[in-house]
N, C-alpha and C positions, 0 to 999 in steps of 0.2 A: 673628266668633268670639265667646263671649260673656265680658266680665268676668271674670279669676278666671281664666279656662281658661289650662293651662299651654301653652307654646310646644314643638311637635315639630319636633325637628330633625332633618334627612336623616340616612338612618342611613352614608353615607358619612363625615360629620361627626366620628363617632365613629372608623373607620377612620383621619383625618386626626389625630386626638389621639393615639391609639396610635401612630402611623409619628412624627410628631412626638417625644412620649415617647420612645421608642425610639432614636430619632438621636440627644436631650439626654443620655438616659444614656450612650450608646457613645461622643459624643463627650469625656464626661467623662470615662471609664475610660480611652480611650486618652490622653487629654490628660495626665492627674494620677493614675491608677494604674498601668498596663501602658506598656510600651514596647516595640515591637520591636525584633529584634538581630541582628543574624548575626557567626558566627564567622570572624573574619577570618585569622586566621593559626594556627599548629601549636602553641602556644605551650602551649596546655590540653592537650594530650593527656597522659591517653586520655580524661578528665574529659568533656572538648569536644571537637569534632573542626570542620574545618572543613566548612563545609556548613551547618550545623547552625542552625537559624533558635530564636532564644530567646523567650518574652513575661518582661521582666524586673518585677518588683517593686517599683514606686516610692513607694509608703507605706513599706515597710520600717524605713528609717533616716529614714525624714523626721522627725521630732523626738528626734533622738537626747539632742539637749543640752533636751530639753522632760521636766517631770514628767506630763504631758499622759496619761490614759487612759481618753479615750475611743475611740482608736484603738490598731492593735496596732503600735506603735511599738515600738521598740530599738536599742540600740546595737550597733553594729559587734563581731563575736567573731574571735579566732584563729581558723582557719579556713574562715572567710565567703567565698564568690567572690562579688564587687561587679563590675560595669559600672561603669565612671564616666571623666570625661572625664581624657583625657591631659594631664597638668600642663603637659608641654615648651607643647603645640598644643591648647586646648581642644576647638577644633574635631571633634578624633579621639575617638572611645571605644574604651577597652580593656576588657578582661574578665579579672582575675585574681584571687589569693588570697589571701585575708588571711595576712599571719604575725605579724607585730607591732603592737603596738597600743598608742595614749601612755604614756608612764611606762616600756616595755621596753626591754632591755637586750638586743643579741640579738647573735651570729656564727653564721657557718657556717665549720664543721672538717670538713675532707675529705667534703663533699657534706653532712650534720650539721648541723642547726639544733637550735641551744640560742637558750634564750628564758630569761630571767635564771638561767644558770647550769644549765640543766634540758635535756635532750634532748626536743626538741619530735615529737612519732609525726606522721607525716604516710603513711599508707596509701594516699593518693593521687597519691602522685612517680609520677613516669617521666621515667626516664634512658635517652636517645638513643644515645647515644655513649660509650663506653671509653677515648677520651683524659681526660687529667688536664689543667684548666687554673685557676692560683694566684686568679688574678683571680675568677672565677666558681664555684672548689669552698672557697673560704679565706677570707672574706668578716667584716669588713671589711680592705683593702689599702691603707694610706695612704702606701709607698713610692713605687711606681709608678703612673700614670694607665692604666685601659687603654683602649687603643682606641674610639671611639665614644662612650665617658660623657660627660654633659653637662660642663659646663666646672663652671657654680655647683654641679654637686650633687659635684663635683671637692673645689672652695670649702666647701660647705657641712659634707661629710661630716668634714675635717679637723678640727670644731669640737666634733664629735659621738659620738666614739670617747672612748673612756673603758676602757685595762683591756682593750682589743681588743676592746671591745666599743659596737656601735653603739646611743647612745640614742636612742628613737621621743619625738618630742617630743612636747605637747599637741595636739590637733587634726589629728595627720595618724597616717596610714599605714603599714606597709612591708608589701609585695606581691610574691609572686613568680608562677611560670605554674607548673604543674604538671610542664609541660615542661622540668623545668629544666635540661637543657642546651642549649635552644633558647628563648631566653625573654629580650625586653630587657624586662627589670621594673625593680622599685626600684633594684637592684643598680647598676642603669647609668644611672636618671634623676632617681633622687631619691624621695620621701616622696610618699604621696596625700593633698594637703587633705581635712578631711571635708566641705567645700560642692563637694568633685566629686564625689563619687561618686552616682551617678545611683541605683540602687538594686540589687537581688541577684535575680538571675534564679530564676522559676518553674519552670519548665519549656520542655522542646524539645518545638517545636509542629508539626518539618517538618524534616527531614536529609535531605539529598541527596549523594551521591558528584560529586565532578566531573567531565566531560566526558573533561579528561585524563586521569583514572585508569582507566577504561574501557579494557580489550584493544582494539589494532587502532586507536585514536583517535589522533590525532598529538598531541604535547602542547606543539608550538609557541602561545606565547603572543598569536602575531599572529593566527591563526586562530578569531578568538573566535565570525566569523559563524555558522563549520562547528560550533564546540562548541554555541553555542544552539542552531543545528538539532538537534544531535545529541540533545542532553539535550531537548528537545521532545515527538522521536519518540520517545526513550526513556525518560520521566518516573516511569514504574510500575517502570519493573527500577532505574532509578538511585537511585529514593528508598529510604533506610535505614530498610524501617520496623518494624526492633526497637527504633530511636533515638527513632520517634516521641511524643509523648506521653509522656517520662519526665521522670522530675521531676529537677532539677538538684539534685546536693547532693555 
């Protein structure tokens, strides 16, 4: 080979480089940009259903305390749906809707949320029960703790209520489920700290009904193998195609 002649690399080296770049980009996106999340309960019906699989935007609130203009960060707003680490047990991830932001004075009167004295419009709220419960539907209540409440939250709440309104402290958020009658949320365990917020759901990339919802399928929780086999055989029919690739809002 004459001096100065460019070295020729086999064609397959370019393919390997492209593959490695794709892998690096994919790992970066999965690690830092988005996260997959499955809806575990009915607390966000009808907005989000059990069996919805979400992609969560982890960048959205990444610098809510920063003035950076290089990335599309923004502060958490009322009405945002967020995925967060459950404050009582950070190993678990929950999804709820933000109702109160730092500095808000919040109260619930006959199921209607009031923020700073004004009714908060919530067209997404879903009620499943006709019954009336004082603690659930009239909040905050300081006379009797609700069964199942976190003890530390009961003590903290005593110090944050003024004139029948709960004051949301700096760096914290008050969240509720859209299925307002069947949601274990900030009413029962307290605020979500800013540092616990993982991100905001982007879209439902897949949605599937549970096998126990299908007619003729035994609903016993112990028949997991039967449910798995049924789902595998009827996956196409059980997929909620009208929810697949739906934007979450």
